[in-house]
MARBARO-138788 format. One record per residue (C-alpha): chain; x, y, z; residue in three letters. Coordinates in nm, 2 decimals, m for minus. Example, Ala and Ser with C-alpha at 12.3 -4.5 7.8 and 13.67 -1.06 7.14 Angstrom:
2
<atom bati="A" c1="1.23" c2="m0.45" c3="0.78" drenlo="ALA"/>
<atom bati="A" c1="1.37" c2="m0.11" c3="0.71" drenlo="SER"/>
end
This chain:
215
<atom bati="A" c1="2.75" c2="m3.28" c3="m1.60" drenlo="MET"/>
<atom bati="A" c1="2.47" c2="m3.54" c3="m1.61" drenlo="GLY"/>
<atom bati="A" c1="2.13" c2="m3.51" c3="m1.78" drenlo="THR"/>
<atom bati="A" c1="1.95" c2="m3.47" c3="m1.45" drenlo="ALA"/>
<atom bati="A" c1="2.18" c2="m3.18" c3="m1.35" drenlo="GLU"/>
<atom bati="A" c1="2.13" c2="m3.01" c3="m1.69" drenlo="CYS"/>
<atom bati="A" c1="1.76" c2="m3.03" c3="m1.66" drenlo="LEU"/>
<atom bati="A" c1="1.77" c2="m2.90" c3="m1.31" drenlo="GLN"/>
<atom bati="A" c1="1.98" c2="m2.60" c3="m1.42" drenlo="ASP"/>
<atom bati="A" c1="1.74" c2="m2.53" c3="m1.71" drenlo="ALA"/>
<atom bati="A" c1="1.43" c2="m2.54" c3="m1.49" drenlo="ALA"/>
<atom bati="A" c1="1.29" c2="m2.19" c3="m1.41" drenlo="PRO"/>
<atom bati="A" c1="1.39" c2="m2.06" c3="m1.08" drenlo="LYS"/>
<atom bati="A" c1="1.12" c2="m1.95" c3="m0.84" drenlo="PRO"/>
<atom bati="A" c1="1.09" c2="m1.58" c3="m0.77" drenlo="HIS"/>
<atom bati="A" c1="1.11" c2="m1.43" c3="m0.42" drenlo="LEU"/>
<atom bati="A" c1="0.86" c2="m1.19" c3="m0.28" drenlo="ILE"/>
<atom bati="A" c1="0.96" c2="m1.04" c3="0.05" drenlo="PHE"/>
<atom bati="A" c1="0.65" c2="m0.92" c3="0.23" drenlo="LEU"/>
<atom bati="A" c1="0.70" c2="m0.64" c3="0.49" drenlo="VAL"/>
<atom bati="A" c1="0.37" c2="m0.71" c3="0.67" drenlo="ASN"/>
<atom bati="A" c1="0.31" c2="m0.94" c3="0.95" drenlo="GLY"/>
<atom bati="A" c1="m0.04" c2="m1.05" c3="0.84" drenlo="CYS"/>
<atom bati="A" c1="m0.05" c2="m1.42" c3="0.78" drenlo="THR"/>
<atom bati="A" c1="m0.37" c2="m1.40" c3="0.59" drenlo="TYR"/>
<atom bati="A" c1="m0.22" c2="m1.15" c3="0.35" drenlo="LEU"/>
<atom bati="A" c1="0.08" c2="m1.38" c3="0.28" drenlo="ARG"/>
<atom bati="A" c1="m0.15" c2="m1.68" c3="0.23" drenlo="GLN"/>
<atom bati="A" c1="m0.37" c2="m1.48" c3="0.00" drenlo="GLY"/>
<atom bati="A" c1="m0.08" c2="m1.36" c3="m0.20" drenlo="LEU"/>
<atom bati="A" c1="0.05" c2="m1.72" c3="m0.23" drenlo="GLU"/>
<atom bati="A" c1="m0.28" c2="m1.83" c3="m0.37" drenlo="PHE"/>
<atom bati="A" c1="m0.29" c2="m1.54" c3="m0.62" drenlo="LEU"/>
<atom bati="A" c1="0.06" c2="m1.61" c3="m0.75" drenlo="MET"/>
<atom bati="A" c1="m0.01" c2="m1.98" c3="m0.78" drenlo="ALA"/>
<atom bati="A" c1="m0.33" c2="m1.92" c3="m0.97" drenlo="GLU"/>
<atom bati="A" c1="m0.15" c2="m1.68" c3="m1.20" drenlo="ALA"/>
<atom bati="A" c1="0.11" c2="m1.96" c3="m1.28" drenlo="GLY"/>
<atom bati="A" c1="0.39" c2="m1.75" c3="m1.14" drenlo="CYS"/>
<atom bati="A" c1="0.62" c2="m1.97" c3="m0.93" drenlo="GLN"/>
<atom bati="A" c1="0.71" c2="m1.77" c3="m0.62" drenlo="SER"/>
<atom bati="A" c1="0.82" c2="m1.81" c3="m0.27" drenlo="LEU"/>
<atom bati="A" c1="0.67" c2="m1.55" c3="m0.04" drenlo="ILE"/>
<atom bati="A" c1="0.84" c2="m1.46" c3="0.29" drenlo="LEU"/>
<atom bati="A" c1="0.74" c2="m1.23" c3="0.56" drenlo="SER"/>
<atom bati="A" c1="1.04" c2="m1.01" c3="0.68" drenlo="VAL"/>
<atom bati="A" c1="1.08" c2="m0.72" c3="0.92" drenlo="THR"/>
<atom bati="A" c1="1.43" c2="m0.59" c3="0.82" drenlo="GLU"/>
<atom bati="A" c1="1.63" c2="m0.59" c3="0.49" drenlo="PRO"/>
<atom bati="A" c1="1.91" c2="m0.80" c3="0.65" drenlo="GLU"/>
<atom bati="A" c1="1.69" c2="m1.10" c3="0.62" drenlo="GLU"/>
<atom bati="A" c1="1.70" c2="m1.07" c3="0.24" drenlo="ILE"/>
<atom bati="A" c1="2.07" c2="m1.13" c3="0.24" drenlo="LEU"/>
<atom bati="A" c1="2.02" c2="m1.49" c3="0.37" drenlo="ALA"/>
<atom bati="A" c1="1.86" c2="m1.58" c3="0.03" drenlo="TRP"/>
<atom bati="A" c1="2.13" c2="m1.63" c3="m0.24" drenlo="PRO"/>
<atom bati="A" c1="2.06" c2="m1.44" c3="m0.56" drenlo="VAL"/>
<atom bati="A" c1="2.19" c2="m1.73" c3="m0.78" drenlo="SER"/>
<atom bati="A" c1="1.93" c2="m1.98" c3="m0.65" drenlo="ARG"/>
<atom bati="A" c1="1.62" c2="m1.78" c3="m0.73" drenlo="TYR"/>
<atom bati="A" c1="1.46" c2="m1.57" c3="m1.00" drenlo="GLY"/>
<atom bati="A" c1="1.38" c2="m1.21" c3="m0.96" drenlo="ARG"/>
<atom bati="A" c1="1.32" c2="m1.06" c3="m0.62" drenlo="ARG"/>
<atom bati="A" c1="1.05" c2="m0.82" c3="m0.52" drenlo="LEU"/>
<atom bati="A" c1="0.99" c2="m0.64" c3="m0.18" drenlo="VAL"/>
<atom bati="A" c1="0.63" c2="m0.55" c3="m0.11" drenlo="LEU"/>
<atom bati="A" c1="0.61" c2="m0.29" c3="0.18" drenlo="VAL"/>
<atom bati="A" c1="0.28" c2="m0.22" c3="0.35" drenlo="SER"/>
<atom bati="A" c1="0.22" c2="0.14" c3="0.44" drenlo="LEU"/>
<atom bati="A" c1="m0.13" c2="0.19" c3="0.58" drenlo="PRO"/>
<atom bati="A" c1="m0.26" c2="0.55" c3="0.65" drenlo="PRO"/>
<atom bati="A" c1="m0.21" c2="0.52" c3="1.03" drenlo="GLU"/>
<atom bati="A" c1="0.14" c2="0.65" c3="1.11" drenlo="PRO"/>
<atom bati="A" c1="0.21" c2="0.41" c3="1.39" drenlo="VAL"/>
<atom bati="A" c1="0.11" c2="0.11" c3="1.18" drenlo="GLN"/>
<atom bati="A" c1="0.31" c2="0.23" c3="0.88" drenlo="ALA"/>
<atom bati="A" c1="0.62" c2="0.30" c3="1.10" drenlo="ALA"/>
<atom bati="A" c1="0.76" c2="m0.05" c3="1.05" drenlo="ARG"/>
<atom bati="A" c1="0.74" c2="m0.03" c3="0.68" drenlo="GLY"/>
<atom bati="A" c1="0.92" c2="0.31" c3="0.68" drenlo="ARG"/>
<atom bati="A" c1="1.18" c2="0.16" c3="0.92" drenlo="PHE"/>
<atom bati="A" c1="1.24" c2="m0.12" c3="0.67" drenlo="PHE"/>
<atom bati="A" c1="1.30" c2="0.13" c3="0.38" drenlo="LEU"/>
<atom bati="A" c1="1.53" c2="0.34" c3="0.60" drenlo="TRP"/>
<atom bati="A" c1="1.74" c2="0.03" c3="0.69" drenlo="ARG"/>
<atom bati="A" c1="1.75" c2="m0.07" c3="0.33" drenlo="LEU"/>
<atom bati="A" c1="1.89" c2="0.27" c3="0.24" drenlo="GLU"/>
<atom bati="A" c1="2.15" c2="0.25" c3="0.52" drenlo="VAL"/>
<atom bati="A" c1="2.27" c2="m0.08" c3="0.39" drenlo="LEU"/>
<atom bati="A" c1="2.31" c2="0.05" c3="0.04" drenlo="ARG"/>
<atom bati="A" c1="2.49" c2="0.35" c3="0.17" drenlo="MET"/>
<atom bati="A" c1="2.73" c2="0.12" c3="0.35" drenlo="GLN"/>
<atom bati="A" c1="2.80" c2="m0.07" c3="0.03" drenlo="GLY"/>
<atom bati="A" c1="2.62" c2="m0.39" c3="0.12" drenlo="VAL"/>
<atom bati="A" c1="2.53" c2="m0.58" c3="m0.20" drenlo="ARG"/>
<atom bati="A" c1="2.16" c2="m0.67" c3="m0.19" drenlo="THR"/>
<atom bati="A" c1="2.16" c2="m0.78" c3="m0.56" drenlo="GLY"/>
<atom bati="A" c1="1.89" c2="m0.67" c3="m0.81" drenlo="PRO"/>
<atom bati="A" c1="1.58" c2="m0.58" c3="m0.61" drenlo="LEU"/>
<atom bati="A" c1="1.24" c2="m0.42" c3="m0.69" drenlo="LEU"/>
<atom bati="A" c1="1.08" c2="m0.24" c3="m0.40" drenlo="CYS"/>
<atom bati="A" c1="0.70" c2="m0.19" c3="m0.44" drenlo="LEU"/>
<atom bati="A" c1="0.49" c2="0.00" c3="m0.19" drenlo="LEU"/>
<atom bati="A" c1="0.13" c2="m0.08" c3="m0.10" drenlo="ASP"/>
<atom bati="A" c1="m0.11" c2="0.14" c3="0.10" drenlo="GLY"/>
<atom bati="A" c1="m0.19" c2="0.50" c3="0.13" drenlo="ASP"/>
<atom bati="A" c1="0.00" c2="0.67" c3="m0.15" drenlo="ARG"/>
<atom bati="A" c1="m0.16" c2="1.01" c3="m0.09" drenlo="GLY"/>
<atom bati="A" c1="m0.03" c2="1.00" c3="0.27" drenlo="ARG"/>
<atom bati="A" c1="0.33" c2="0.88" c3="0.21" drenlo="TRP"/>
<atom bati="A" c1="0.42" c2="0.95" c3="m0.15" drenlo="ASN"/>
<atom bati="A" c1="0.59" c2="1.28" c3="m0.08" drenlo="THR"/>
<atom bati="A" c1="0.80" c2="1.14" c3="0.20" drenlo="GLN"/>
<atom bati="A" c1="0.89" c2="0.84" c3="m0.01" drenlo="LEU"/>
<atom bati="A" c1="0.94" c2="1.00" c3="m0.35" drenlo="ALA"/>
<atom bati="A" c1="1.09" c2="0.78" c3="m0.61" drenlo="GLY"/>
<atom bati="A" c1="0.95" c2="0.45" c3="m0.50" drenlo="TYR"/>
<atom bati="A" c1="0.70" c2="0.26" c3="m0.71" drenlo="ARG"/>
<atom bati="A" c1="0.35" c2="0.20" c3="m0.58" drenlo="TRP"/>
<atom bati="A" c1="0.10" c2="m0.09" c3="m0.63" drenlo="LEU"/>
<atom bati="A" c1="m0.21" c2="0.07" c3="m0.78" drenlo="PRO"/>
<atom bati="A" c1="m0.48" c2="0.11" c3="m0.52" drenlo="SER"/>
<atom bati="A" c1="m0.85" c2="0.04" c3="m0.56" drenlo="GLY"/>
<atom bati="A" c1="m0.81" c2="m0.19" c3="m0.86" drenlo="GLU"/>
<atom bati="A" c1="m0.90" c2="m0.51" c3="m0.69" drenlo="GLY"/>
<atom bati="A" c1="m0.75" c2="m0.86" c3="m0.66" drenlo="VAL"/>
<atom bati="A" c1="m0.75" c2="m0.93" c3="m1.03" drenlo="SER"/>
<atom bati="A" c1="m0.52" c2="m0.62" c3="m1.09" drenlo="ALA"/>
<atom bati="A" c1="m0.28" c2="m0.74" c3="m0.82" drenlo="VAL"/>
<atom bati="A" c1="m0.27" c2="m1.09" c3="m0.98" drenlo="GLN"/>
<atom bati="A" c1="m0.18" c2="m0.93" c3="m1.31" drenlo="LYS"/>
<atom bati="A" c1="0.07" c2="m0.67" c3="m1.19" drenlo="ILE"/>
<atom bati="A" c1="0.30" c2="m0.87" c3="m0.97" drenlo="LEU"/>
<atom bati="A" c1="0.37" c2="m1.15" c3="m1.22" drenlo="PRO"/>
<atom bati="A" c1="0.42" c2="m0.89" c3="m1.49" drenlo="GLY"/>
<atom bati="A" c1="0.68" c2="m0.71" c3="m1.28" drenlo="LEU"/>
<atom bati="A" c1="0.86" c2="m1.04" c3="m1.19" drenlo="LEU"/>
<atom bati="A" c1="0.86" c2="m1.18" c3="m1.55" drenlo="ASN"/>
<atom bati="A" c1="0.96" c2="m0.86" c3="m1.73" drenlo="SER"/>
<atom bati="A" c1="1.32" c2="m0.74" c3="m1.69" drenlo="PRO"/>
<atom bati="A" c1="1.22" c2="m0.39" c3="m1.82" drenlo="LYS"/>
<atom bati="A" c1="0.98" c2="m0.35" c3="m1.53" drenlo="MET"/>
<atom bati="A" c1="1.25" c2="m0.40" c3="m1.26" drenlo="MET"/>
<atom bati="A" c1="1.33" c2="m0.04" c3="m1.20" drenlo="ALA"/>
<atom bati="A" c1="1.62" c2="0.06" c3="m0.98" drenlo="PRO"/>
<atom bati="A" c1="1.57" c2="0.17" c3="m0.62" drenlo="LEU"/>
<atom bati="A" c1="1.55" c2="0.55" c3="m0.55" drenlo="PRO"/>
<atom bati="A" c1="1.86" c2="0.77" c3="m0.50" drenlo="VAL"/>
<atom bati="A" c1="1.99" c2="0.72" c3="m0.15" drenlo="ILE"/>
<atom bati="A" c1="1.94" c2="1.01" c3="0.09" drenlo="ARG"/>
<atom bati="A" c1="2.14" c2="1.11" c3="0.39" drenlo="ASN"/>
<atom bati="A" c1="2.00" c2="0.87" c3="0.64" drenlo="CYS"/>
<atom bati="A" c1="2.29" c2="0.72" c3="0.84" drenlo="ARG"/>
<atom bati="A" c1="2.29" c2="0.78" c3="1.21" drenlo="LEU"/>
<atom bati="A" c1="2.58" c2="0.91" c3="1.41" drenlo="SER"/>
<atom bati="A" c1="2.72" c2="0.70" c3="1.69" drenlo="ARG"/>
<atom bati="A" c1="2.54" c2="0.92" c3="1.95" drenlo="ARG"/>
<atom bati="A" c1="2.22" c2="0.89" c3="1.76" drenlo="GLN"/>
<atom bati="A" c1="2.26" c2="0.51" c3="1.74" drenlo="GLN"/>
<atom bati="A" c1="2.31" c2="0.49" c3="2.12" drenlo="TYR"/>
<atom bati="A" c1="2.00" c2="0.71" c3="2.18" drenlo="ILE"/>
<atom bati="A" c1="1.79" c2="0.50" c3="1.95" drenlo="LEU"/>
<atom bati="A" c1="1.89" c2="0.17" c3="2.11" drenlo="ARG"/>
<atom bati="A" c1="1.84" c2="0.31" c3="2.46" drenlo="GLU"/>
<atom bati="A" c1="1.50" c2="0.47" c3="2.37" drenlo="THR"/>
<atom bati="A" c1="1.37" c2="0.15" c3="2.22" drenlo="LEU"/>
<atom bati="A" c1="1.50" c2="m0.04" c3="2.53" drenlo="ALA"/>
<atom bati="A" c1="1.30" c2="0.19" c3="2.76" drenlo="GLY"/>
<atom bati="A" c1="1.59" c2="0.40" c3="2.88" drenlo="GLY"/>
<atom bati="A" c1="1.53" c2="0.74" c3="3.03" drenlo="THR"/>
<atom bati="A" c1="1.65" c2="1.07" c3="2.89" drenlo="VAL"/>
<atom bati="A" c1="1.83" c2="1.15" c3="3.22" drenlo="LYS"/>
<atom bati="A" c1="2.02" c2="0.82" c3="3.21" drenlo="ALA"/>
<atom bati="A" c1="2.12" c2="0.87" c3="2.84" drenlo="MET"/>
<atom bati="A" c1="2.24" c2="1.23" c3="2.92" drenlo="ALA"/>
<atom bati="A" c1="2.45" c2="1.11" c3="3.21" drenlo="GLU"/>
<atom bati="A" c1="2.61" c2="0.83" c3="3.00" drenlo="GLU"/>
<atom bati="A" c1="2.68" c2="1.06" c3="2.71" drenlo="LEU"/>
<atom bati="A" c1="2.78" c2="1.35" c3="2.94" drenlo="GLU"/>
<atom bati="A" c1="2.55" c2="1.59" c3="2.76" drenlo="ILE"/>
<atom bati="A" c1="2.24" c2="1.78" c3="2.86" drenlo="SER"/>
<atom bati="A" c1="1.89" c2="1.63" c3="2.85" drenlo="GLU"/>
<atom bati="A" c1="1.81" c2="1.90" c3="2.59" drenlo="LEU"/>
<atom bati="A" c1="2.09" c2="1.76" c3="2.37" drenlo="ALA"/>
<atom bati="A" c1="1.94" c2="1.41" c3="2.40" drenlo="VAL"/>
<atom bati="A" c1="1.60" c2="1.54" c3="2.29" drenlo="PHE"/>
<atom bati="A" c1="1.76" c2="1.73" c3="2.00" drenlo="SER"/>
<atom bati="A" c1="1.95" c2="1.42" c3="1.88" drenlo="ALA"/>
<atom bati="A" c1="1.64" c2="1.20" c3="1.91" drenlo="ARG"/>
<atom bati="A" c1="1.44" c2="1.45" c3="1.70" drenlo="THR"/>
<atom bati="A" c1="1.72" c2="1.45" c3="1.44" drenlo="ALA"/>
<atom bati="A" c1="1.74" c2="1.07" c3="1.42" drenlo="LEU"/>
<atom bati="A" c1="1.36" c2="1.04" c3="1.38" drenlo="MET"/>
<atom bati="A" c1="1.38" c2="1.29" c3="1.09" drenlo="THR"/>
<atom bati="A" c1="1.65" c2="1.07" c3="0.92" drenlo="LYS"/>
<atom bati="A" c1="1.43" c2="0.76" c3="0.97" drenlo="MET"/>
<atom bati="A" c1="1.13" c2="0.93" c3="0.83" drenlo="GLY"/>
<atom bati="A" c1="0.93" c2="0.92" c3="1.16" drenlo="LEU"/>
<atom bati="A" c1="0.72" c2="1.20" c3="1.29" drenlo="ASN"/>
<atom bati="A" c1="0.71" c2="1.15" c3="1.67" drenlo="ASN"/>
<atom bati="A" c1="0.82" c2="0.94" c3="1.96" drenlo="ARG"/>
<atom bati="A" c1="0.50" c2="0.73" c3="1.94" drenlo="LEU"/>
<atom bati="A" c1="0.60" c2="0.61" c3="1.60" drenlo="GLU"/>
<atom bati="A" c1="0.95" c2="0.55" c3="1.71" drenlo="LEU"/>
<atom bati="A" c1="0.84" c2="0.34" c3="2.01" drenlo="MET"/>
<atom bati="A" c1="0.63" c2="0.13" c3="1.78" drenlo="SER"/>
<atom bati="A" c1="0.96" c2="m0.01" c3="1.65" drenlo="LEU"/>
<atom bati="A" c1="1.05" c2="m0.17" c3="1.99" drenlo="ALA"/>
<atom bati="A" c1="1.15" c2="m0.53" c3="1.93" drenlo="GLY"/>
<atom bati="A" c1="1.22" c2="m0.48" c3="1.56" drenlo="VAL"/>
<atom bati="A" c1="1.57" c2="m0.49" c3="1.42" drenlo="GLY"/>
<atom bati="A" c1="1.89" c2="m0.65" c3="1.54" drenlo="ASN"/>
<atom bati="A" c1="2.02" c2="m0.34" c3="1.73" drenlo="GLY"/>
<atom bati="A" c1="2.25" c2="m0.24" c3="1.45" drenlo="CYS"/>
<atom bati="A" c1="2.15" c2="0.09" c3="1.31" drenlo="TYR"/>
end
């Protein structure tokens, strides 16, 4: 191996921060904070955990997922969907590699439902964020494992109802296709929302257009 290759291998690898929030200004602000803190990081906006798999573990440093969970249930639904999909992948045995998941938002509103996850301290200002994130990425001891997986996988019937619901399908059409009653469709939809951590159909429909259809 040549000298240039050795130097390249010895160079510190940039960390990856996956931001589950579509706000461009937030991503740009986070990029500025990490650069100012001297923490070499690549910040990527994602909507589903499958996108993380496209970034090889060997080419980068530590990886952190920052999930935004505002107090409004509909706005927080996409963050909860991401966490649910991540749990499903883990339950299926998909190897995501070492990954720290950090939540940001209304802890009082969502902490009980998402017990076990770590939260970014709220109300401590920009300087605190600038100190906390580099500290988490640069300290192996701070990279805590993800919470214990709960029973969250959907049955084939529930997967079908979820896909059709998000596609705008009617309960009547779903009942006819599945050869069950409309009441059974409502019951299955309620059960799948519970597994996904959603409270009502309004939150569920806010997920339309998110995901690759594989649940």
